[in-house]
VONU-258323 format. One line per 2 residues: number of its first residue (from 0); their letters; for each residue x, y, z of C-alpha. Coordinates in pm, 1 decimal. Layout:
BEGIN
NUM) A) X/Y/Z  ...
***
This chain:
BEGIN
0) PM) 4980.3/-804.4/-8274.7  4913.1/-1064.2/-8001.2
2) LI) 4660.8/-1337.5/-8082.3  4415.6/-1478.9/-7827.2
4) NG) 4253.6/-1806.0/-7933.5  4380.6/-1728.8/-8284.3
6) NP) 4214.3/-1387.5/-8298.4  4396.6/-1048.0/-8292.4
8) TN) 4339.3/-839.9/-7982.4  4136.3/-521.8/-8007.3
10) PP) 4302.9/-279.9/-7963.2  4622.3/-448.7/-8090.7
12) IY) 4876.5/-547.3/-7825.3  5243.0/-592.7/-7917.9
14) CQ) 5510.1/-774.2/-7712.8  5882.6/-809.4/-7770.3
16) FE) 6112.2/-1059.3/-7593.4  6490.8/-1068.7/-7613.4
18) FD) 6663.3/-1388.4/-7500.9  7031.8/-1427.1/-7420.8
20) IT) 7059.5/-1805.4/-7435.4  7350.4/-1968.4/-7265.0
22) TG) 7441.4/-2330.3/-7291.5  7558.3/-2377.7/-6936.9
24) LL) 7353.0/-2517.3/-6644.9  7291.7/-2273.9/-6363.7
26) PG) 7229.9/-2486.9/-6053.8  7097.9/-2192.9/-5855.5
28) KK) 6799.6/-2147.6/-6091.0  6475.3/-2323.5/-5982.5
30) VD) 6323.0/-2586.1/-6206.9  5946.8/-2653.6/-6243.4
32) IG) 5897.4/-2963.1/-6027.1  5654.8/-3103.3/-6282.6
34) VT) 5913.0/-3099.9/-6558.4  6181.7/-3365.5/-6569.9
36) GR) 6430.3/-3207.8/-6808.8  6742.9/-3000.3/-6848.8
38) TK) 6734.7/-2637.0/-6751.0  6845.3/-2352.3/-6975.1
40) AF) 6900.1/-2012.3/-6822.3  6761.8/-1699.0/-6990.0
42) ND) 6807.4/-1342.7/-6882.2  6454.6/-1326.9/-6731.2
44) VT) 6297.0/-1671.6/-6773.1  6386.6/-2023.7/-6666.0
46) IA) 6222.6/-2299.5/-6871.9  6281.8/-2670.4/-6924.0
48) FP) 6281.1/-2887.5/-7229.9  6199.6/-3256.7/-7177.1
50) PA) 6455.8/-3474.9/-7337.6  6363.6/-3732.2/-7598.2
52) NV) 6384.1/-4021.7/-7352.3  6126.7/-3880.5/-7099.6
54) GN) 5758.3/-3992.5/-7115.9  5467.4/-3749.4/-7173.6
56) LT) 5109.3/-3862.5/-7089.7  4794.7/-3736.2/-7257.1
58) IT) 4462.6/-3848.3/-7100.2  4118.7/-3779.6/-7249.3
60) DA) 3769.6/-3870.0/-7120.5  3480.4/-3877.0/-7366.2
62) PV) 3119.8/-4009.6/-7359.8  3046.0/-4308.5/-7579.0
64) AT) 2734.1/-4122.4/-7696.8  2536.2/-3814.9/-7598.5
66) PV) 2249.6/-3746.0/-7573.5  2113.8/-4089.4/-7476.3
68) TA) 1750.3/-4193.0/-7432.7  1668.7/-4290.1/-7073.3
70) GN) 1677.2/-4660.1/-7007.3  1954.2/-4723.3/-7259.0
72) PI) 2321.9/-4791.5/-7172.9  2557.4/-4501.1/-7110.7
74) GY) 2934.1/-4501.3/-7103.7  3268.6/-4320.8/-7120.1
76) TI) 3601.8/-4398.9/-7285.9  3915.0/-4284.9/-7105.1
78) AV) 4208.1/-4283.5/-7350.1  4565.2/-4283.8/-7217.9
80) TN) 4856.4/-4203.0/-7453.6  5228.2/-4180.5/-7380.1
82) SA) 5338.3/-3958.8/-7669.0  5707.5/-3938.8/-7581.5
84) GG) 5997.0/-4174.8/-7629.5  6039.2/-4266.5/-7264.0
86) AV) 5832.1/-4476.3/-7023.6  5609.4/-4333.2/-6749.4
88) TG) 5608.0/-4512.3/-6416.2  5397.4/-4483.0/-6101.3
90) AT) 5095.7/-4314.5/-6265.8  4758.0/-4367.3/-6092.4
92) LN) 4402.5/-4272.1/-6186.7  4109.6/-4205.4/-5953.2
94) DA) 3756.7/-4145.2/-6082.4  3448.7/-4091.3/-5859.5
96) LP) 3190.6/-4218.9/-6108.0  2867.5/-4019.9/-6154.0
98) AG) 2567.2/-4161.3/-5966.1  2204.9/-4191.3/-6071.1
100) SN) 1896.8/-4407.0/-6031.1  1944.3/-4739.0/-6212.0
102) VN) 2308.9/-4645.0/-6287.3  2558.7/-4923.1/-6207.5
104) WT) 2905.1/-4891.3/-6354.2  3125.9/-5171.6/-6485.3
106) IS) 3452.5/-5182.2/-6681.9  3360.5/-5285.4/-7033.7
108) PT) 3528.7/-5411.2/-7236.9  3761.6/-5588.5/-6996.3
110) YS) 4061.8/-5372.7/-6915.7  4375.6/-5485.5/-7108.4
112) GP) 4615.2/-5196.0/-7046.5  4916.2/-5188.1/-6815.8
114) GT) 4873.8/-5235.8/-6443.1  4529.2/-5281.6/-6295.2
116) CA) 4192.8/-5102.8/-6297.1  3891.1/-5184.6/-6077.9
118) IT) 3561.2/-5032.8/-5964.1  3485.4/-5037.6/-5592.9
120) GA) 3207.6/-4909.2/-5368.9  2830.7/-4958.1/-5357.5
122) VG) 2601.4/-4847.5/-5636.1  2563.3/-4471.7/-5605.0
124) SQ) 2913.9/-4420.6/-5468.2  3130.4/-4616.8/-5709.7
126) VL) 3496.3/-4528.4/-5770.9  3727.5/-4631.2/-6054.3
128) SC) 4086.7/-4681.8/-5935.4  4380.3/-4763.4/-6165.4
130) SF) 4747.7/-4823.1/-6093.3  4920.6/-4827.7/-6431.1
132) GT) 5264.8/-4943.2/-6320.6  5486.2/-4872.3/-6624.8
134) IS) 5340.2/-4715.5/-6937.6  5574.0/-4787.2/-7225.5
136) AS) 5694.6/-4526.1/-7469.9  5438.1/-4446.4/-7739.9
138) QT) 5183.7/-4678.9/-7573.4  4811.5/-4605.1/-7610.2
140) FT) 4525.3/-4783.7/-7432.8  4168.8/-4720.0/-7316.4
142) IG) 3946.2/-4780.4/-7015.2  3580.0/-4844.6/-7101.0
144) LL) 3309.2/-4752.6/-6848.1  2954.3/-4882.9/-6900.1
146) SS) 2618.7/-4869.0/-6718.7  2363.6/-5097.8/-6882.7
148) SS) 2075.4/-4871.7/-6777.8  2018.2/-4501.0/-6719.5
150) TI) 1770.5/-4242.9/-6600.9  1704.0/-3881.5/-6692.4
152) GT) 1982.6/-3639.4/-6601.3  2326.1/-3496.0/-6681.1
154) YT) 2624.9/-3710.5/-6583.8  2975.2/-3564.6/-6549.7
156) DT) 3276.2/-3791.4/-6514.4  3603.0/-3650.1/-6374.5
158) AT) 3915.0/-3866.8/-6390.9  4222.1/-3753.0/-6195.8
160) TL) 4562.9/-3893.1/-6292.8  4867.4/-3847.3/-6069.7
162) IG) 5231.8/-3880.1/-6183.6  5445.5/-3789.7/-5891.8
164) NQ) 5340.1/-3436.6/-5806.4  5182.8/-3375.4/-6144.5
166) QI) 4803.3/-3391.4/-6173.8  4604.2/-3434.6/-6494.2
168) LS) 4225.1/-3379.9/-6498.6  4006.9/-3535.9/-6767.7
170) IA) 3638.3/-3436.6/-6771.1  3350.9/-3567.0/-6985.5
172) TL) 2977.2/-3495.9/-6972.8  2680.4/-3679.7/-7123.7
174) AV) 2307.5/-3610.4/-7116.7  2027.1/-3865.3/-7071.6
176) QG) 1696.2/-3755.0/-7213.8  1360.0/-3894.5/-7094.8
178) VS) 1112.0/-4083.4/-7306.7  837.6/-3834.9/-7380.7
180) AT) 514.0/-3944.8/-7210.5  168.7/-3825.1/-7316.2
182) FS) -190.7/-3912.4/-7228.8  -419.4/-4062.7/-7491.7
184) GL) -757.3/-4232.0/-7513.6  -896.3/-4036.7/-7217.2
186) TP) -1262.9/-4062.8/-7122.0  -1445.7/-3779.4/-7303.7
188) SQ) -1593.4/-3481.5/-7121.0  -1924.1/-3565.3/-6955.1
190) SI) -2211.7/-3426.2/-6748.5  -2363.2/-3573.6/-6433.4
192) AA) -2631.6/-3484.7/-6182.4  -2513.2/-3353.4/-5847.5
194) GT) -2488.4/-3632.0/-5592.9  -2384.9/-3896.6/-5846.6
196) TS) -2173.3/-4147.2/-5654.9  -1889.3/-4190.6/-5906.3
198) IN) -1784.6/-4182.1/-6270.9  -1550.0/-4408.3/-6463.8
200) LS) -1230.2/-4248.2/-6595.4  -974.5/-4427.9/-6810.8
202) GT) -691.7/-4365.3/-7054.8  -337.2/-4456.6/-7155.4
204) IG) 0.2/-4305.7/-7062.2  308.2/-4363.3/-7279.8
206) NG) 455.2/-4258.9/-7611.1  277.4/-4499.2/-7840.4
208) TS) 551.9/-4761.0/-7852.5  664.7/-4786.2/-7492.0
210) YP) 486.7/-4742.2/-7162.5  564.3/-4695.4/-6792.8
212) PS) 582.5/-5023.6/-6602.3  267.9/-5170.4/-6445.8
214) GE) 213.8/-5060.3/-6087.8  305.8/-4695.3/-6135.8
216) TV) 23.1/-4446.8/-6089.2  -157.9/-4156.6/-6250.7
218) TI) -309.1/-3883.5/-6031.7  -654.4/-3750.9/-6128.1
220) TI) -798.4/-3430.7/-5981.8  -1145.8/-3279.4/-6020.6
222) GS) -1211.0/-2971.4/-5808.4  -1092.3/-3052.9/-5456.6
224) VT) -1110.8/-3430.5/-5503.5  -797.9/-3628.3/-5597.6
226) QT) -756.8/-3999.4/-5662.8  -481.3/-4221.0/-5802.0
228) AT) -523.6/-4482.2/-6073.3  -282.5/-4772.8/-6111.3
230) IG) -117.2/-4818.5/-6450.9  -158.7/-5161.9/-6603.1
232) TN) -50.2/-5335.5/-6922.4  52.2/-5109.5/-7212.9
234) GA) 5.9/-4795.0/-7002.1  -369.8/-4841.4/-6954.0
236) FN) -541.1/-4713.2/-6637.4  -898.3/-4713.5/-6515.5
238) TA) -1068.9/-4595.1/-6196.2  -1408.7/-4521.3/-6042.9
240) FP) -1367.9/-4156.0/-5946.4  -1583.2/-4044.0/-5647.0
242) TA) -1805.3/-3747.9/-5735.9  -2071.5/-3740.3/-5462.3
244) SI) -1899.6/-3452.3/-5279.5  -1844.5/-3234.8/-5587.8
246) PP) -2097.0/-2948.9/-5573.4  -2298.3/-2841.8/-5878.2
248) ST) -2151.2/-2559.6/-6084.0  -2242.4/-2368.3/-6397.0
250) TP) -1873.4/-2379.8/-6492.5  -1740.4/-2724.5/-6593.8
252) YV) -1470.0/-2871.7/-6371.5  -1136.4/-2937.8/-6543.8
254) IT) -1022.6/-3299.8/-6514.7  -646.0/-3294.5/-6457.1
256) YT) -442.8/-3609.0/-6524.7  -85.1/-3604.2/-6391.6
258) YT) 199.9/-3850.1/-6437.6  522.1/-3794.7/-6241.2
260) SD) 849.7/-3884.6/-6411.8  997.3/-4217.1/-6302.6
262) GI) 1343.1/-4133.7/-6437.4  1274.8/-4301.7/-6771.0
264) FT) 954.2/-4131.8/-6886.9  908.0/-3757.0/-6861.7
266) SA) 633.9/-3605.8/-6646.9  304.4/-3543.3/-6825.0
268) TN) -12.8/-3342.6/-6758.0  -343.4/-3331.9/-6942.9
270) NI) -637.0/-3103.1/-6863.6  -833.0/-3110.3/-7187.1
272) TT) -1145.1/-3295.2/-7065.3  -1406.5/-3158.3/-6823.4
274) LT) -1685.4/-3269.9/-6593.5  -2008.9/-3074.6/-6566.9
276) VN) -2204.1/-3122.5/-6242.1  -2565.2/-3014.3/-6285.6
278) SV) -2795.0/-2908.8/-6003.4  -3078.2/-3145.1/-5921.4
280) AS) -3412.0/-2981.3/-5851.8  -3497.2/-3002.2/-5483.9
282) AL) -3715.0/-3305.3/-5414.6  -3919.0/-3345.4/-5095.9
284) VI) -3975.0/-3706.9/-4992.0  -4265.9/-3754.7/-4748.8
286) SP) -4282.0/-4070.0/-4536.3  -4538.5/-4199.2/-4483.0
288) SS) -4713.6/-4029.4/-4769.2  -5048.6/-4050.1/-4586.3
290) VN) -5165.3/-4120.3/-4231.3  -5466.3/-4329.2/-4126.8
292) FG) -5530.3/-4299.2/-3751.3  -5776.6/-4587.1/-3762.7
294) QV) -6053.6/-4600.5/-3502.9  -6014.4/-4339.7/-3231.9
296) PL) -6250.4/-4350.1/-2931.6  -6434.9/-4036.2/-2837.6
298) GG) -6223.0/-3841.1/-2589.5  -5903.9/-4010.0/-2705.5
300) LV) -5588.0/-3875.0/-2869.1  -5362.3/-4033.6/-3133.5
302) LK) -5026.4/-3889.2/-3243.9  -4811.7/-3999.3/-3539.4
304) EV) -4493.6/-3876.7/-3707.2  -4433.9/-3780.3/-4071.1
306) TL) -4075.8/-3737.4/-4198.1  -3980.6/-3481.4/-4463.2
308) KN) -3647.3/-3537.5/-4641.0  -3465.1/-3321.7/-4895.5
310) SG) -3335.8/-3570.8/-5151.6  -3215.6/-3301.0/-5392.5
312) ST) -2891.8/-3106.3/-5414.6  -3026.9/-2762.0/-5328.9
314) PI) -3193.1/-2633.0/-5007.7  -3570.8/-2649.5/-4965.0
316) NF) -3732.6/-2336.2/-4823.1  -4066.1/-2392.2/-4648.2
318) SK) -4314.5/-2107.7/-4671.4  -4614.7/-2287.4/-4517.3
320) IA) -4697.7/-2606.6/-4329.6  -5061.6/-2610.6/-4217.8
322) MS) -5387.7/-2803.7/-4214.6  -5606.1/-2789.1/-4520.7
324) KS) -5931.9/-2601.4/-4493.4  -6125.4/-2868.8/-4680.2
326) GV) -6214.2/-3230.1/-4610.0  -6491.8/-3463.1/-4492.4
328) GD) -6644.2/-3451.6/-4145.0  -6519.2/-3250.8/-3851.2
330) ID) -6176.0/-3167.3/-3995.7  -6092.7/-2948.5/-3695.9
332) DF) -6025.1/-3269.1/-3502.1  -5690.6/-3295.6/-3688.2
334) FV) -5379.3/-3089.8/-3610.3  -5017.2/-3062.9/-3719.4
336) IS) -4704.1/-2957.3/-3525.7  -4400.1/-2873.4/-3740.3
338) LC) -4051.7/-2943.1/-3607.5  -3896.2/-2845.8/-3940.7
340) PG) -3659.8/-2548.6/-3991.1  -3737.4/-2275.7/-4239.0
342) TL) -3471.0/-2416.5/-4472.6  -3400.3/-2788.8/-4514.0
344) KP) -3047.7/-2860.0/-4639.0  -2978.8/-3122.0/-4909.7
346) GA) -2988.7/-3468.7/-4756.5  -3141.7/-3343.4/-4430.1
348) SC) -3468.6/-3458.3/-4271.8  -3721.2/-3313.4/-4027.7
350) VL) -4038.4/-3432.3/-3854.6  -4403.5/-3325.7/-3849.6
352) GV) -4628.0/-3436.5/-3564.7  -4987.0/-3501.3/-3675.0
354) GY) -5271.7/-3590.5/-3443.0  -5642.9/-3656.0/-3411.0
356) VP) -5869.5/-3563.7/-3116.1  -6239.9/-3646.3/-3182.4
358) DR) -6504.2/-3407.2/-3045.2  -6826.6/-3513.4/-2878.5
360) DD) -7026.0/-3380.9/-3171.2  -6849.9/-3610.8/-3419.9
362) AI) -7055.4/-3858.7/-3614.7  -6983.0/-4197.2/-3457.0
364) GK) -6865.4/-4462.2/-3699.3  -6799.4/-4213.4/-3978.8
366) VT) -6459.2/-4148.1/-4138.7  -6325.8/-3794.2/-4114.9
368) ST) -6054.3/-3685.9/-4359.6  -5846.1/-3384.9/-4457.0
370) SV) -5476.5/-3317.9/-4533.3  -5163.4/-3130.5/-4430.1
372) VV) -5047.7/-2879.7/-4692.6  -4673.3/-2813.6/-4739.3
374) VD) -4573.0/-2514.1/-4952.6  -4204.2/-2482.6/-5051.6
376) NA) -3967.5/-2433.6/-5345.3  -3928.5/-2804.8/-5421.2
378) SG) -4070.5/-2970.5/-5728.9  -4433.1/-3073.4/-5684.8
380) SP) -4514.4/-2793.8/-5438.6  -4758.6/-2766.1/-5272.6
382) QS) -4740.9/-3120.7/-5137.1  -5036.4/-3281.4/-4961.7
384) IP) -5033.4/-3538.4/-4680.0  -5378.6/-3704.4/-4655.2
386) LS) -5508.4/-3773.9/-4302.5  -5806.2/-3991.0/-4204.7
388) AE) -5968.3/-4129.2/-3888.2  -6290.0/-4289.6/-3766.6
390) TI) -6450.0/-4172.6/-3443.9  -6593.5/-4451.8/-3229.2
392) NP) -6761.0/-4455.0/-2887.7  -6728.9/-4797.9/-2726.7
394) KA) -6797.8/-4816.5/-2353.4  -6785.1/-5100.4/-2103.9
396) RL) -6972.2/-5148.9/-1778.1  -6875.1/-5407.9/-1519.1
398) SS) -7131.9/-5538.2/-1272.3  -6851.7/-5506.4/-1017.3
400) TY) -6490.9/-5395.9/-1024.5  -6397.9/-5587.1/-709.3
402) LS) -6426.9/-5949.2/-593.6  -6344.1/-6071.7/-242.5
404) FG) -6303.7/-6445.9/-181.9  -6259.9/-6439.8/192.2
406) TQ) -6045.9/-6709.4/355.9  -5951.5/-7019.9/162.2
408) KV) -5734.1/-7310.2/271.2  -5399.6/-7321.6/98.6
410) GT) -5393.7/-7575.5/-185.8  -5774.1/-7575.5/-234.5
412) TS) -5996.5/-7397.5/-485.2  -6282.3/-7167.2/-395.1
414) SG) -6614.8/-7160.5/-563.0  -6635.7/-6927.2/-861.4
416) KT) -6751.7/-6569.7/-849.8  -6897.9/-6402.0/-1160.1
418) IT) -6890.2/-6049.5/-1302.6  -7089.4/-5933.6/-1604.4
420) LT) -6928.0/-5711.6/-1870.4  -7178.0/-5512.4/-2080.3
422) SV) -7123.1/-5299.5/-2395.5  -7304.0/-4972.4/-2322.6
424) GS) -7154.8/-4730.6/-2576.4  -7265.5/-4640.7/-2929.1
426) SP) -6991.4/-4850.4/-3097.8  -6905.3/-5220.3/-3063.0
428) LN) -6682.3/-5306.3/-2764.2  -6382.0/-5510.7/-2877.1
430) LN) -6204.9/-5728.9/-2621.1  -5838.5/-5776.4/-2706.2
432) SI) -5740.3/-6023.2/-2433.8  -5823.8/-6144.0/-2081.0
434) TV) -5550.4/-6214.9/-1825.1  -5560.9/-6301.4/-1453.1
436) TG) -5279.7/-6231.8/-1205.4  -5206.4/-6363.2/-858.2
438) DY) -5347.9/-6685.6/-709.4  -5661.9/-6660.7/-922.7
440) VL) -5783.3/-6836.3/-1237.6  -6069.4/-6803.8/-1485.1
442) AA) -6334.8/-7054.0/-1401.2  -6595.8/-7242.7/-1594.2
444) GT) -6880.5/-7021.4/-1690.3  -6661.6/-6749.8/-1839.1
446) TC) -6816.2/-6637.4/-2170.8  -6599.2/-6335.0/-2239.0
448) AP) -6313.7/-6424.0/-2476.1  -6016.9/-6247.8/-2647.8
450) GM) -6115.5/-6103.5/-2984.9  -6484.5/-6084.1/-2893.3
452) SL) -6683.0/-5787.3/-3018.6  -6990.3/-5690.3/-2815.3
454) TP) -7247.6/-5483.0/-2999.9  -7442.2/-5267.2/-2756.3
456) PQ) -7613.6/-5381.6/-2540.3  -7454.4/-5728.7/-2554.6
458) SC) -7272.3/-5866.9/-2252.7  -7057.4/-6157.2/-2138.4
460) TI) -6950.2/-6302.7/-1804.7  -6618.9/-6355.0/-1629.4
462) AV) -6595.7/-6629.4/-1364.4  -6297.8/-6633.7/-1127.0
464) EF) -6174.3/-6888.0/-870.2  -5930.0/-6840.0/-579.8
466) KP) -5648.1/-7100.6/-541.1  -5413.1/-6980.3/-266.9
468) AK) -5064.3/-7125.8/-273.3  -4956.6/-6961.5/53.6
470) TG) -5103.7/-6802.9/358.9  -5184.9/-6438.1/405.9
472) IL) -5376.4/-6174.8/214.4  -5331.4/-6237.8/-157.0
474) AG) -5424.2/-5979.2/-422.0  -5478.9/-6023.5/-794.4
476) AV) -5655.8/-5870.7/-1091.2  -5838.1/-5946.1/-1412.8
478) NI) -5709.7/-5730.3/-1700.4  -5925.6/-5683.6/-2010.1
480) PD) -5760.2/-5458.5/-2279.0  -6024.6/-5316.3/-2513.6
482) NT) -6094.3/-5030.7/-2755.9  -6240.7/-4785.5/-2505.6
484) VL) -6082.7/-4446.3/-2446.1  -5896.8/-4576.7/-2139.3
486) GR) -5794.9/-4888.9/-2325.2  -5878.0/-5154.2/-2058.5
488) EI) -6110.6/-5278.1/-1785.4  -5970.4/-5396.4/-1451.2
490) IL) -6131.5/-5618.2/-1183.1  -5947.0/-5620.5/-847.9
492) LT) -5930.5/-5953.3/-661.1  -5855.0/-6024.4/-294.9
494) GR) -5856.3/-6325.4/-60.7  -5673.6/-6477.7/235.5
496) GD) -5481.1/-6801.8/224.9  -5513.6/-7017.2/540.2
***
């Protein structure tokens, strides 16, 4: 039966050939153009037998080694053999060398066969070209191809040899395997409070004996936050990972470390460690924590602001913001106006307006106190904001609120005119300052002074002179800020410059 690759066919196939061999040359019979020999004519087949003095090339291409670890040299050996008794002339070889990152081909060892061989082209598109000239009978030689470095991948080299119209292909393949990279020494799993600014994460990437070069990076991801860490000496990396925006969760977040292959080391991923972000109980910060309105004159009004801030990581729900029902004195003189929403988000703030309006039936000179009560779901609820104030009743009476100086020559000074200021209330009258405007000045005889406190019924005097600097009707005023409900006393001044 017929054999295919040394194995009988199934089912068996039988062939029978009968040849009537003649010894004469039949010029009309075609000869295979790739065969340079004498032609014998058969009944049905024309074949050629190369004579003993005709060359016969055999070309093989083989890797120096495979597989190879990335980063190490790779190479091929192209072996050329003329196995017949005659020379071969005009043979050429062309080989588009396989490209790869960090792959740069050279002829090594130096070519010593017939003709010439050279590598041309830029790295990544290199070509081996050989022109063998005459290859002697029974001559054998090799062409060595070497790249001193390599990266991960499969490299196939195809050498094409031409002898006239005959083409010989020689193909060789080698594999470059990456250095296995793994993470080690990673920061252990940890827990933090929500809102924590950052955590420190560190580790090493490599295979224990070799490491990626410094400057490459590792990507770290927790939840929706991603950051890169630069690799340093011996594969070590370290980074402050931002965590302030990671919300609290009852399920730990997986910390994913990723290294992307650089062509030498394989890619690596590690997600063994975790980060637990715990909720922080809502905390209400009150500023100021208490309000003292000081002395408030009867009939007056004082307003102040209090800020509420949620410094926790969960919303604060307010159920009540109101005045306390207990305190000292006439607590109804206090009030609160809330500008806060029903729910205060983490990190948000709102304002309360608090005020004091003393009634006429208040005890003068006595401190009244109470508090604002805030009820919510934050720790420490209900919170209390103490309020206090003292009702006073200072009053001032001027003997006149108007002084007229008549006509005065420009550049001269009039005689002084005097007004008496008397404290007539039930609380001391405090004078904050005394100022004069226009072409008028305080004169000798003035006993009222800034900072003076007049206990009822004490009084003081204010003397004023007119010093016109120009002609015409000239107005002015004496201003006396004090602690009365209106906050000042005013004396109008008038005169004519001549």
